[in-house]
C-alpha positions in Angstrom: -10.9 -4.1 -142.8 -9.5 -6.9 -144.9 -10.4 -10.5 -144.3 -6.9 -11.5 -143.2 -6.9 -8.8 -140.5 -10.3 -10.0 -139.2 -9.0 -13.5 -139.0 -5.9 -12.4 -137.0 -8.1 -10.5 -134.6 -10.5 -13.4 -134.1 -7.6 -15.8 -133.6 -6.0 -13.6 -131.0 -9.2 -13.1 -129.2 -9.9 -16.8 -129.1 -6.4 -17.5 -127.7 -6.7 -14.8 -125.1 -10.1 -15.9 -123.9 -9.2 -19.6 -124.1 -6.0 -19.1 -122.1 -7.8 -17.1 -119.4 -10.5 -19.8 -119.2 -8.0 -22.6 -118.8 -6.1 -20.7 -116.1 -9.4 -20.0 -114.2 -10.3 -23.7 -114.5 -7.0 -24.8 -113.1 -7.2 -22.4 -110.2 -10.7 -23.6 -109.4 -9.5 -27.2 -109.4 -6.9 -26.2 -106.9 -9.7 -24.8 -104.6 -8.7 -21.2 -105.4 -5.6 -21.8 -103.2 -2.1 -20.7 -104.3 -0.7 -23.2 -101.8 -2.3 -26.1 -103.8 -0.5 -24.9 -106.9 2.9 -25.1 -105.2 5.3 -27.9 -106.1 7.0 -27.6 -102.7 4.5 -28.5 -100.0 4.5 -30.5 -96.8 6.7 -28.1 -94.9 7.8 -29.1 -91.4 8.8 -26.5 -88.8 11.7 -27.3 -86.5 13.3 -25.6 -83.5 16.8 -26.3 -82.2 18.3 -24.8 -79.0 22.0 -24.7 -78.6 23.9 -25.0 -75.3 23.9 -21.9 -73.2 26.7 -19.3 -73.7 27.9 -19.9 -70.1 28.6 -23.6 -71.1 29.8 -23.0 -74.7 30.4 -19.4 -75.6 30.3 -18.4 -79.3 32.4 -15.9 -81.1 30.7 -15.9 -84.5 27.4 -16.6 -86.1 27.4 -17.6 -89.8 24.2 -18.1 -91.9 24.3 -19.2 -95.5 21.1 -19.9 -97.5 20.4 -20.0 -101.2 16.6 -19.7 -101.1 15.2 -18.3 -97.8 14.6 -15.1 -95.9 16.5 -14.7 -92.7 15.6 -12.8 -89.6 17.8 -12.2 -86.5 16.3 -11.1 -83.3 17.7 -10.8 -79.7 16.6 -13.0 -76.9 17.0 -12.7 -73.1 17.8 -16.4 -72.9 21.4 -17.4 -72.7 21.3 -19.7 -75.7 21.0 -19.5 -79.5 17.8 -20.8 -80.9 17.1 -21.6 -84.5 13.6 -21.9 -86.1 13.6 -23.3 -89.6 11.5 -25.1 -92.2 12.3 -28.2 -94.2 10.7 -30.7 -96.5 11.7 -33.5 -98.9 13.6 -31.1 -101.1 15.0 -28.6 -98.5 17.4 -29.3 -95.7 19.0 -27.2 -93.0 22.2 -28.1 -91.2 23.7 -26.6 -88.0 27.4 -26.9 -87.2 28.8 -25.7 -83.8 32.5 -25.9 -83.8 35.3 -23.9 -82.1 32.8 -21.2 -81.0 31.4 -20.7 -84.5 27.7 -21.5 -85.1 27.1 -22.2 -88.8 23.6 -22.5 -90.3 23.3 -23.7 -93.9 20.1 -24.1 -95.8 20.1 -26.1 -99.1 17.5 -26.7 -101.7 17.7 -29.7 -104.0 17.4 -28.9 -107.7 15.9 -31.5 -110.0 17.0 -31.4 -113.6 14.1 -30.6 -116.0 11.8 -29.9 -113.1 10.0 -26.6 -113.0 9.6 -25.3 -109.5 6.6 -23.3 -108.4 6.4 -22.1 -104.9 3.8 -19.8 -103.3 4.5 -18.5 -99.8 1.8 -19.6 -97.4 1.1 -20.1 -93.7 2.9 -23.4 -94.0 6.3 -21.8 -94.5 8.0 -18.9 -92.8 11.5 -17.5 -92.8 14.4 -18.8 -90.8 14.6 -17.1 -87.5 17.8 -17.0 -85.4 17.4 -15.8 -81.8 20.7 -14.5 -80.5 21.5 -14.0 -76.8 21.9 -10.4 -75.8 25.2 -11.4 -74.1 26.7 -12.3 -77.5 29.4 -9.9 -78.6 30.9 -11.6 -81.5 30.5 -11.3 -85.3 27.4 -11.9 -87.4 27.5 -12.9 -91.1 24.3 -13.6 -93.1 24.2 -14.4 -96.8 21.1 -15.5 -98.8 20.6 -15.9 -102.5 16.8 -15.2 -102.8 15.1 -13.6 -99.8 15.2 -10.7 -97.3 17.6 -10.3 -94.4 16.5 -8.6 -91.2 18.4 -7.8 -88.0 17.2 -5.6 -85.2 18.0 -4.9 -81.6 21.7 -5.8 -81.2 24.4 -4.0 -79.2 28.1 -4.5 -78.5 28.9 -6.7 -81.5 32.2 -6.7 -83.2 30.8 -6.8 -86.8 27.5 -7.3 -88.7 27.4 -8.2 -92.3 24.0 -8.7 -94.0 23.8 -9.6 -97.7 21.2 -10.8 -100.2 21.6 -11.4 -103.9 17.9 -10.8 -104.6 16.0 -9.3 -101.7 15.9 -6.4 -99.3 18.2 -5.9 -96.3 17.0 -4.3 -93.1 19.2 -3.2 -90.1 17.6 -1.5 -87.2 18.9 -0.6 -83.7 22.4 -2.0 -84.4 25.5 -1.1 -82.4 28.7 -2.7 -83.7 32.3 -1.9 -84.7 31.6 -2.6 -88.4 28.2 -2.7 -90.2 28.1 -3.9 -93.8 24.8 -4.1 -95.8 24.7 -5.3 -99.4 22.2 -6.5 -102.1 22.2 -7.0 -105.8 18.5 -6.4 -106.4 16.4 -5.0 -103.6 16.4 -2.2 -101.1 18.6 -1.4 -98.1 17.1 0.2 -95.0 19.2 1.2 -92.0 17.8 3.0 -89.0 19.3 3.8 -85.5 22.7 2.3 -86.3 25.9 3.2 -84.5 29.3 1.9 -85.6 32.8 2.9 -86.3 32.5 2.0 -90.0 29.2 1.7 -92.0 29.0 0.6 -95.6 26.0 0.0 -97.9 26.3 -1.4 -101.4 23.5 -2.0 -103.8 23.3 -2.7 -107.6 19.6 -1.9 -108.2 17.2 -0.5 -105.7 17.1 2.3 -103.1 19.1 3.0 -100.0 17.5 4.7 -97.0 19.3 5.7 -93.8 17.9 7.4 -90.8 19.7 8.2 -87.5 23.0 6.5 -88.5 26.3 7.5 -86.9 29.7 6.3 -87.9 32.7 7.4 -85.8 35.1 6.9 -88.7 33.6 6.4 -92.2 30.3 5.9 -93.9 30.1 4.8 -97.6 26.9 4.3 -99.6 26.9 3.0 -103.2 24.2 2.3 -105.7 24.4 1.6 -109.4 20.8 2.2 -110.2 18.6 3.7 -107.5 18.0 6.7 -105.2 19.6 7.3 -101.9 17.8 9.0 -99.0 19.8 10.0 -95.9 18.3 11.6 -92.8 20.3 12.6 -89.7 23.4 10.8 -90.8 26.9 11.7 -89.5 30.4 10.6 -90.0 33.8 12.2 -90.2 34.1 10.9 -93.8 30.7 10.5 -95.6 30.9 9.2 -99.2 27.6 8.8 -101.1 27.6 7.9 -104.8 25.2 6.5 -107.4 25.5 6.0 -111.1 21.9 6.6 -111.9 19.6 8.0 -109.3 19.0 11.0 -107.0 20.7 11.8 -103.7 18.7 13.3 -101.0 20.4 14.1 -97.7 18.8 15.9 -94.7 20.7 17.0 -91.6 23.9 15.3 -92.5 27.1 16.1 -90.6 30.8 15.4 -91.1 34.2 16.8 -91.9 34.5 15.5 -95.5 31.2 15.1 -97.3 31.0 13.7 -100.8 27.8 13.4 -102.9 28.1 12.2 -106.5 25.7 11.0 -109.2 26.0 10.5 -112.9 22.3 11.0 -113.7 20.1 12.5 -111.0 19.8 15.5 -108.7 21.7 16.1 -105.5 19.9 17.9 -102.6 21.5 18.2 -99.2 21.3 20.1 -96.0 24.4 20.1 -93.9 24.5 20.7 -90.2 26.9 23.5 -89.4 28.0 26.9 -90.4 28.8 27.8 -94.0 32.0 29.5 -92.9 33.3 26.1 -91.6 33.2 24.4 -95.0 34.9 24.6 -98.4 32.1 24.0 -100.9 33.0 22.4 -104.3 30.0 21.8 -106.5 29.5 21.3 -110.2 27.0 19.9 -112.8 27.7 19.3 -116.4 24.0 19.6 -117.3 21.8 21.1 -114.6 21.5 24.1 -112.2 23.9 24.6 -109.3 22.6 26.3 -106.2 25.1 26.2 -103.4 26.5 28.7 -100.8 29.9 30.2 -101.3 31.5 28.6 -98.2 35.0 29.5 -97.1 38.2 28.8 -99.1 40.3 28.5 -95.9 38.0 26.1 -94.0 39.2 22.7 -92.9 36.0 20.9 -93.5 34.7 20.2 -97.0 31.6 19.5 -99.0 31.9 18.1 -102.5 28.9 17.6 -104.8 29.0 16.7 -108.5 26.3 15.6 -110.9 27.0 14.9 -114.5 23.4 15.4 -115.5 21.2 16.9 -112.8 20.8 19.8 -110.4 22.9 20.4 -107.3 21.5 22.1 -104.3 23.2 22.5 -100.9 22.2 24.4 -97.8 23.7 24.8 -94.3 21.4 24.6 -91.2 21.9 24.9 -87.5 21.6 21.7 -85.6 17.9 20.9 -85.1 16.8 23.9 -87.3 15.3 21.8 -90.1 12.4 19.4 -89.8 14.0 16.1 -90.6 10.7 14.3 -90.7 9.4 16.6 -93.4 12.6 16.2 -95.4 12.6 12.4 -95.4 12.0 10.9 -98.8 13.4 13.7 -100.8 11.9 16.9 -99.5 15.2 18.5 -98.9 14.8 21.0 -101.7 11.7 22.5 -100.1 13.4 22.7 -96.7 16.4 24.4 -98.2 14.2 26.9 -100.0 12.4 27.7 -96.8 15.6 28.7 -95.2 16.4 31.4 -97.7 15.2 34.2 -95.5 16.6 32.8 -92.2 19.9 32.9 -90.5 20.7 29.5 -91.8 20.7 31.0 -95.3 22.9 33.9 -94.5 25.5 34.6 -97.2 23.3 33.3 -100.0 21.8 36.7 -100.9 18.3 37.9 -100.7 15.3 35.7 -101.5 14.1 35.6 -105.0 10.8 37.4 -105.4 7.7 35.5 -106.3 7.0 35.3 -110.0 3.8 37.2 -111.1 0.8 35.1 -111.7 0.1 34.1 -115.2 -3.0 35.7 -116.9 -6.1 33.6 -117.0 -6.5 31.8 -120.3 -9.8 32.4 -122.1 -12.3 29.6 -122.0 -12.4 27.3 -124.9 -15.6 27.5 -127.0 -18.2 24.8 -126.3 -18.0 21.7 -128.5 -20.6 21.3 -131.1 -23.8 19.6 -130.0 -23.3 16.8 -132.5 -20.0 15.7 -130.7 -20.8 13.1 -128.1 -18.6 12.2 -125.2 -17.3 9.1 -126.9 -16.6 11.0 -130.1 -14.6 13.6 -128.2 -12.6 10.9 -126.4 -11.9 9.2 -129.7 -10.9 12.5 -131.3 -8.4 13.1 -128.6 -6.9 9.7 -129.1 -6.7 10.4 -132.8 -5.0 13.7 -132.2 -2.5 12.1 -129.9 -1.6 9.4 -132.4 -1.1 12.1 -135.1 1.0 14.2 -132.8 -1.4 17.2 -132.9 -2.8 19.1 -130.0 -5.8 17.5 -128.4 -7.4 20.6 -127.1 -8.0 24.2 -128.0 -5.5 25.3 -125.3 -2.8 23.0 -126.7 -3.4 24.5 -130.2 -2.6 28.0 -129.0 -6.3 28.9 -128.2 -7.7 27.9 -131.6 -11.0 26.1 -131.6 -10.7 22.3 -131.9 -12.1 20.9 -135.1 -15.4 19.1 -135.2 -14.8 15.4 -134.5 -17.3 14.6 -137.2 -15.9 16.9 -139.8 -14.1 15.1 -142.7 -10.3 15.3 -142.9 -8.1 15.7 -145.9 -8.5 12.0 -146.8 -12.3 12.2 -146.6 -12.6 10.5 -143.2 -13.9 12.1 -140.1 -11.6 12.4 -137.0 -13.6 9.6 -135.3 -13.1 7.3 -138.3 -9.4 8.2 -138.5 -8.9 7.3 -134.9 -10.6 4.0 -135.2 -8.6 3.2 -138.3 -5.3 4.0 -136.6 -6.2 2.0 -133.5 -7.2 -1.0 -135.6 -4.0 -0.7 -137.6 -1.9 -0.7 -134.5 -3.7 -3.7 -132.9 -3.4 -5.7 -136.1 0.3 -5.0 -136.4 0.9 -6.1 -132.8 -1.1 -9.3 -133.2 0.5 -10.1 -136.6 4.0 -9.6 -135.1 3.1 -11.9 -132.2 1.5 -14.8 -134.0 2.7 -14.5 -137.6 6.2 -13.2 -137.1 5.5 -10.1 -139.1 
């Protein structure tokens, strides 16, 4: 190894160790508490109770916040109650006008000031307790933070949105339910509505026990979609990059589409009741024939990915086992049942592969460390690392010299040193 390379390695090691030591020292000075490292402390919790609904009924709840998680929960009391946190840099305002309760949270931004905030017991999310008698609309929007709503019935509409955070909707009954996020996940469970929509840029969408009497649309740009026991006359599920897993879905017009990813779906109903249109530009297509004269339709298209559709009788499949993408296994298990009638006989099991001969024992001179280093060297060179990978040929002795006169161990060490030196040189010298 040249002197310059040794200098670079020593310098990089010193910087790494020194930086770690300084970080540990600062953390120790803070009493090993993330809270003490925060630039936004001294939080104050406040609770405000609005007049009862009997005195001043509300038709709408609007919550806007740029930097806070929001949770909505029902209350048996006949009045809205808001629990929130403030400090010298954060304020929360409540406006109650013409039956519309508006809650706005604002965070002061200081030019040239770097903000560090670590969640602690001092600070919690904004909690809005909504009377069960409330039947109006709910709109919640937050920039950074999660949005949660659970246990509401008889609402006109529910709209939950986050720019960077997850959205959770559980036990919701409303005319319209809209869930959206830019970066995060969307979870919907036990939701009933006339219209349901879920829109997500990056993340996953999961739905379970969701019923729409008119339409249900689900969109992701990057991320998987998992639907279980979801029904709607019009069900439209699309993603640009991600897989679509649907178990026990029902409807009259079902659409599943992805650009890159697999589509696996089990549809509740008889195959003869559906027209089946399925295609994949690159990938296998395994779908029943369906009926060309049927009024109901299933469409599935993947640009790159496999497409698999099966029909099941109501309650025939185990929805719990198929949650999270096990639809393919359930569909395969139905091949020999009445649910799979019309798809042809089951494919016989493939014969077992013959047992591969055991690789010869490594020479006694090869230690465990030498064998591991030899494997690393083989991987770097793009060669098989084992006798099996080489088509059954015996692996060369790690200590044997190569064409350049160096042993496999020495070659591996040289390659690793070269890679590390190039990385450090690029980082610190701009090479």
